[in-house]
C-alpha positions as CSV (number, residue, x, y, z in Angstrom):
1,M,0.0,0.0,0.0
2,M,2.8,2.4,0.9
3,R,4.5,1.7,-2.4
4,V,1.3,2.4,-4.4
5,L,0.8,5.7,-2.5
6,K,4.4,6.7,-3.1
7,A,4.2,5.8,-6.8
8,R,1.0,7.9,-7.1
9,S,2.7,10.8,-5.3
10,D,5.8,10.6,-7.5
11,R,3.6,10.6,-10.6
12,R,1.7,13.6,-9.3
13,C,5.0,15.5,-8.6
14,L,6.4,14.9,-12.1
15,V,3.1,15.8,-13.8
16,K,2.8,18.9,-11.6
17,I,6.3,20.1,-12.5
18,A,5.7,19.7,-16.2
19,V,2.3,21.4,-16.1
20,C,3.5,24.3,-14.0
21,A,6.3,25.0,-16.4
22,L,3.9,25.0,-19.3
23,V,1.5,27.4,-17.5
24,A,4.3,29.7,-16.6
25,A,5.4,29.9,-20.2
26,C,1.9,30.6,-21.4
27,A,1.3,33.3,-18.8
28,A,4.6,35.0,-19.8
29,S,3.5,35.2,-23.5
30,G,-0.3,35.7,-23.0
31,P,-1.9,39.1,-24.0
32,A,-3.2,41.5,-21.5
33,S,-7.0,42.0,-21.6
34,A,-8.7,45.3,-21.5
35,Q,-11.4,46.0,-18.9
36,S,-14.9,45.5,-20.2
37,F,-18.4,46.3,-18.9
38,W,-21.8,45.0,-19.9
39,S,-25.0,46.9,-19.7
40,P,-28.6,47.1,-20.8
41,R,-28.9,50.2,-23.0
42,V,-32.5,51.4,-23.0
43,N,-33.8,53.7,-25.7
44,R,-35.7,56.5,-23.8
45,T,-38.3,56.8,-26.6
46,T,-39.1,53.2,-27.3
47,G,-38.1,51.6,-24.0
48,I,-36.3,48.8,-25.9
49,A,-33.2,47.4,-24.2
50,T,-30.1,46.3,-26.1
51,L,-27.3,44.3,-24.4
52,V,-24.0,46.1,-25.0
53,R,-20.4,45.5,-24.2
54,Y,-18.2,48.5,-23.5
55,Q,-14.5,48.3,-23.5
56,V,-12.2,50.9,-21.9
57,A,-8.9,51.9,-23.4
58,P,-9.3,51.7,-26.3
59,D,-12.9,52.7,-26.1
60,A,-15.3,50.5,-28.1
61,M,-18.9,49.4,-27.8
62,E,-20.4,46.2,-29.2
63,L,-24.2,45.5,-29.6
64,H,-25.2,42.0,-28.6
65,G,-28.9,41.8,-29.3
66,T,-32.3,42.8,-27.8
67,M,-33.1,42.1,-24.1
68,S,-36.9,41.5,-24.5
69,A,-38.5,41.7,-21.1
70,P,-42.2,40.7,-20.5
71,A,-44.8,43.4,-21.3
72,G,-44.8,46.1,-18.6
73,H,-41.4,45.0,-17.3
74,F,-37.8,46.1,-17.9
75,V,-34.3,44.8,-17.2
76,S,-33.2,46.6,-14.0
77,G,-30.0,44.7,-13.0
78,L,-27.1,42.8,-14.6
79,E,-24.3,40.8,-13.0
80,F,-21.8,38.1,-13.6
81,T,-21.1,35.0,-11.5
82,P,-17.4,33.9,-11.2
83,D,-17.9,31.3,-13.8
84,G,-18.5,34.0,-16.4
85,R,-22.2,33.5,-16.8
86,L,-24.4,36.7,-17.1
87,W,-27.6,37.2,-15.2
88,A,-30.3,39.9,-15.0
89,T,-33.1,41.0,-12.8
90,V,-36.4,42.1,-14.3
91,Q,-38.5,44.8,-12.6
92,G,-42.2,45.2,-13.1
93,P,-45.5,45.9,-11.3
94,A,-45.3,45.2,-7.6
95,G,-45.5,41.5,-6.8
96,S,-45.4,40.4,-10.4
97,M,-44.1,36.8,-10.7
98,Q,-42.4,37.8,-13.9
99,Q,-40.0,39.9,-11.9
100,G,-37.0,38.0,-10.6
101,L,-33.8,36.3,-11.8
102,Y,-33.1,35.7,-15.5
103,S,-30.2,34.1,-17.4
104,V,-28.7,36.1,-20.2
105,N,-27.4,34.9,-23.6
106,M,-24.3,37.0,-24.1
107,D,-24.3,36.5,-27.9
108,T,-27.9,37.4,-28.6
109,G,-29.1,39.4,-25.5
110,A,-32.0,37.0,-25.0
111,I,-33.1,36.6,-21.3
112,T,-34.7,33.5,-19.8
113,P,-36.5,33.3,-16.4
114,V,-34.7,31.0,-14.0
115,G,-38.0,30.4,-12.2
116,Q,-40.7,32.2,-10.2
117,P,-39.2,34.3,-7.4
118,T,-40.9,32.6,-4.5
119,G,-40.3,34.7,-1.4
120,L,-40.9,38.1,-3.1
121,A,-43.4,40.1,-1.2
122,A,-46.6,41.1,-3.0
123,N,-45.9,44.8,-2.8
124,E,-42.2,44.7,-3.8
125,Q,-40.3,45.7,-6.9
126,I,-36.7,44.5,-7.7
127,T,-34.4,47.4,-8.6
128,D,-30.9,46.0,-9.1
129,L,-28.6,42.9,-8.9
130,C,-25.2,42.2,-7.5
131,W,-22.9,39.3,-6.7
132,N,-21.9,38.8,-3.1
133,P,-18.5,37.1,-3.0
134,V,-18.9,36.2,0.7
135,T,-22.4,34.7,0.8
136,H,-21.9,33.4,-2.8
137,R,-25.3,34.6,-3.8
138,L,-26.7,36.8,-6.6
139,T,-28.4,39.4,-4.5
140,A,-31.1,41.9,-5.5
141,A,-32.4,45.1,-3.9
142,A,-36.1,45.2,-3.5
143,T,-38.3,48.0,-2.3
144,V,-42.0,48.5,-1.5
145,A,-43.8,50.2,-4.4
146,N,-46.1,53.2,-4.2
147,G,-44.0,55.3,-1.9
148,G,-42.9,52.8,0.7
149,F,-39.5,52.8,2.1
150,T,-39.0,49.2,3.4
151,T,-36.0,47.8,1.6
152,R,-34.8,44.2,1.5
153,L,-31.7,42.5,0.1
154,L,-32.8,39.2,-1.5
155,G,-30.3,36.4,-2.1
156,F,-31.5,34.1,-5.0
157,D,-31.2,30.4,-5.4
158,I,-29.4,30.4,-8.7
159,H,-30.9,27.1,-9.8
160,S,-34.6,27.8,-9.0
161,G,-34.9,31.6,-9.0
162,S,-36.5,31.5,-5.6
163,V,-35.5,33.9,-2.8
164,A,-33.2,31.8,-0.5
165,I,-32.2,34.5,2.0
166,A,-33.5,38.0,2.8
167,Q,-32.6,40.8,5.1
168,T,-34.4,44.0,5.8
169,L,-32.5,47.2,5.9
170,T,-33.1,49.6,8.8
171,S,-32.2,53.2,9.4
172,A,-32.7,55.7,12.2
173,N,-32.4,58.9,10.1
174,V,-32.6,58.2,6.4
175,K,-35.2,56.7,4.0
176,V,-33.7,54.3,1.6
177,L,-35.2,53.6,-1.9
178,P,-32.4,51.9,-3.8
179,V,-31.9,52.2,-7.5
180,G,-28.4,50.6,-7.5
181,V,-26.7,48.0,-5.4
182,T,-23.3,46.3,-5.5
183,C,-20.9,44.4,-3.2
184,R,-17.4,45.2,-2.1
185,P,-14.9,42.3,-1.9
186,S,-15.5,42.2,1.8
187,G,-19.2,41.4,1.2
188,E,-20.3,44.9,2.3
189,Y,-23.2,46.3,0.2
190,L,-23.1,49.8,-1.4
191,I,-26.4,51.3,-2.3
192,L,-27.5,54.3,-4.4
193,D,-30.6,55.9,-3.1
194,L,-33.2,57.6,-5.3
195,F,-34.3,60.6,-3.2
196,N,-31.2,61.5,-1.3
197,N,-28.8,61.0,-4.2
198,M,-26.5,59.2,-1.7
199,V,-24.3,56.2,-1.4
200,A,-25.3,54.1,1.6
201,R,-24.0,50.8,2.8
202,D,-25.3,47.9,4.8
203,Q,-23.5,47.1,8.1
204,E,-25.4,44.4,9.9
205,N,-28.6,45.5,8.3
206,S,-28.2,49.2,9.2
207,V,-27.9,52.0,6.6
208,V,-24.9,54.4,7.0
209,F,-24.9,57.7,5.0
210,L,-21.6,58.1,3.1
211,G,-22.1,61.1,0.9
212,N,-23.7,62.5,-2.2
213,V,-22.8,61.4,-5.7
214,I,-21.9,64.5,-7.6
215,S,-23.3,63.6,-11.1
216,F,-26.0,61.2,-10.1
217,T,-29.5,62.0,-11.5
218,A,-32.2,60.5,-9.4
219,A,-34.9,60.6,-12.1
220,F,-33.5,57.5,-13.8
221,N,-32.3,54.0,-12.8
222,Q,-28.6,53.7,-12.2
223,G,-26.4,50.7,-12.0
224,L,-23.5,49.8,-9.8
225,G,-20.8,47.2,-10.5
226,T,-17.6,46.1,-8.7
227,H,-14.2,45.0,-10.1
228,F,-13.4,42.6,-7.4
229,P,-9.6,42.3,-8.0
230,T,-9.2,46.0,-7.3
231,G,-12.3,46.8,-5.4
232,T,-13.2,49.6,-7.8
233,I,-16.9,50.6,-7.8
234,W,-18.2,51.6,-11.2
235,Y,-21.6,53.0,-12.1
236,S,-23.6,54.2,-15.1
237,S,-24.7,57.8,-14.7
238,F,-27.2,59.9,-16.5
239,R,-26.1,63.4,-15.9
240,I,-28.6,66.2,-16.6
241,T,-27.0,69.1,-18.6
242,N,-30.2,71.1,-19.3
243,T,-32.9,71.0,-16.7
244,L,-35.4,72.7,-19.1
245,T,-35.3,70.0,-21.7
246,S,-34.0,67.2,-19.5
247,A,-31.3,66.6,-22.1
248,G,-28.5,64.5,-20.5
249,V,-25.3,62.6,-21.1
250,P,-24.9,58.9,-20.2
251,E,-21.5,58.3,-18.6
252,L,-19.4,55.6,-17.0
253,R,-17.9,56.8,-13.7
254,T,-16.3,55.4,-10.6
255,I,-17.3,56.0,-7.0
256,N,-15.2,56.5,-3.9
257,P,-16.8,54.1,-1.4
258,T,-15.6,56.1,1.5
259,N,-17.3,59.5,0.8
260,G,-19.5,58.9,-2.2
261,S,-17.6,61.2,-4.6
262,D,-17.4,60.1,-8.2
263,S,-14.9,60.5,-11.1
264,F,-15.6,60.6,-14.8
265,V,-14.3,57.7,-17.0
266,A,-16.0,57.9,-20.3
267,V,-19.1,59.1,-22.2
268,L,-21.3,56.1,-23.1
269,G,-22.8,57.6,-26.2
270,D,-26.4,58.4,-27.4
271,N,-28.1,61.0,-25.2
272,N,-31.4,59.3,-25.8
273,A,-30.1,56.1,-24.0
274,L,-30.2,55.0,-20.4
275,F,-27.7,52.4,-19.1
276,T,-29.7,50.8,-16.3
277,D,-26.8,48.8,-14.8
278,V,-23.1,48.0,-15.3
279,A,-21.6,44.5,-14.9
280,V,-17.9,44.2,-14.8
281,Y,-16.6,41.2,-16.7
282,H,-14.0,39.0,-15.2
283,V,-12.3,36.0,-16.9
284,P,-13.7,32.8,-15.3
285,R,-11.4,30.2,-13.8
286,S,-11.0,27.2,-16.1
287,C,-10.3,24.8,-13.2
288,P,-12.3,25.9,-10.1
289,A,-11.3,22.9,-8.0
290,D,-7.6,24.1,-8.2
291,I,-8.0,26.1,-5.1
292,T,-4.3,26.7,-4.7
293,N,-3.9,27.9,-8.3
294,D,-1.1,25.6,-9.4
295,H,-2.9,24.0,-12.3
296,T,-3.3,20.7,-10.5
297,V,-6.0,19.4,-8.1
298,E,-4.2,17.5,-5.4
299,D,-3.8,17.0,-1.6
300,A,-3.3,20.7,-0.8
301,D,-6.5,21.5,-2.6
302,F,-8.3,18.7,-0.7
303,V,-7.2,20.1,2.6
304,Q,-8.6,23.6,1.8
305,F,-11.8,22.1,0.3
306,A,-12.3,19.9,3.4
307,S,-12.0,23.0,5.7
308,Q,-14.7,24.8,3.6
309,Y,-16.9,21.6,3.6
310,D,-16.7,21.6,7.4
311,A,-17.8,25.3,7.6
312,L,-20.6,24.5,5.1
313,E,-22.4,27.9,4.7
314,C,-20.6,30.5,2.6
315,G,-21.5,33.4,4.9
316,S,-20.2,31.6,8.0
317,P,-17.4,33.2,9.9
318,A,-15.6,29.9,9.8
319,M,-15.6,29.8,5.9
320,S,-12.2,30.4,4.3
321,G,-11.0,31.3,0.8
322,N,-14.2,33.3,-0.2
323,C,-16.1,30.0,-0.4
324,S,-14.1,28.9,-3.4
325,G,-15.3,25.3,-2.9
326,D,-18.9,26.3,-3.8
327,F,-18.6,25.2,-7.4
328,N,-22.4,25.2,-8.1
329,F,-23.0,28.6,-6.5
330,D,-25.8,27.6,-4.1
331,G,-24.3,29.4,-1.1
332,S,-22.8,26.3,0.6
333,V,-19.9,23.8,0.2
334,D,-21.7,20.5,0.5
335,D,-22.0,17.0,-1.0
336,A,-22.9,18.3,-4.5
337,D,-19.6,20.3,-4.5
338,F,-17.7,17.2,-3.2
339,V,-18.8,15.2,-6.2
340,L,-17.4,17.9,-8.5
341,F,-14.2,18.1,-6.5
342,A,-13.7,14.4,-6.5
343,I,-13.8,14.2,-10.3
344,A,-11.2,17.0,-10.7
345,Y,-9.1,15.4,-7.9
346,D,-9.0,12.1,-9.7
347,A,-8.1,13.8,-13.0
348,L,-5.2,15.7,-11.2
349,V,-4.2,17.9,-14.1
350,C,-6.4,20.9,-14.9
351,P,-7.9,20.8,-18.5
């Protein structure tokens, strides 16, 4: 038995050395990728939304097809999961079961409902979508329609579209009606509020005022997105330039999460267009079970996976490594993830 284990270990070491050398060579010669953002671009006259990809430096915009929401509804949020899939939320009349989580075809812009949003209150409307890297949930902001100020953050079950977790925001001195929400790498939420033109954040379900966003125009939906490697907060702004005609300029800007101030990045184009959200693209990992990032899935990865498996829930204080063992994005590291890990562990070398 010891000889068999040693032979297996020796084989793994030789394969690992060869693979790591190959990966290093490819990394040294690989091209650098420009930062890109995805957004629903809504025509203010027709209300039709088009999925667009905007690349910064050099600036370029690509059209990827029409995002056809159900009648009386519109795409209000857009976000990526770490595996590179694109998702959207649809907003509509309060309590509509056609609101909720949708998958997005990045080539055609077509959106498909994941399922009915069981857990959505009858008087709620969904206003934006973000990815929480700590709880491993696609999370939407929802608020009471018709002038209400109760706001909840809803964590979706990515497989059924139902609301898996929900938390109600409370505040002693501000009324919060969110039009944009995103998450920092720490899992802290940042929220753009409609009436106060402010950036607020959720700390243990309480809202803390941060400051006013200089160019934010409250009359239109805004979108927030986070570039997790750097923690940069991006948002799509519609800045009024003439209050008599309501002519405006759609812009891409960044927000300082400490004081709410913003900085111009680029003009997004047509003044008749609204960009209702901004999702920051990140290259998905080709081998998620390689937790140690050495292009092999071996004992060191098993040790880290076992620790996460023991912690179970992604939002648990005991969870390590940003819940990287949650391969199916259901908010926990459980038996379903173990099956996926075992297959990669047996294969050893990342594809």
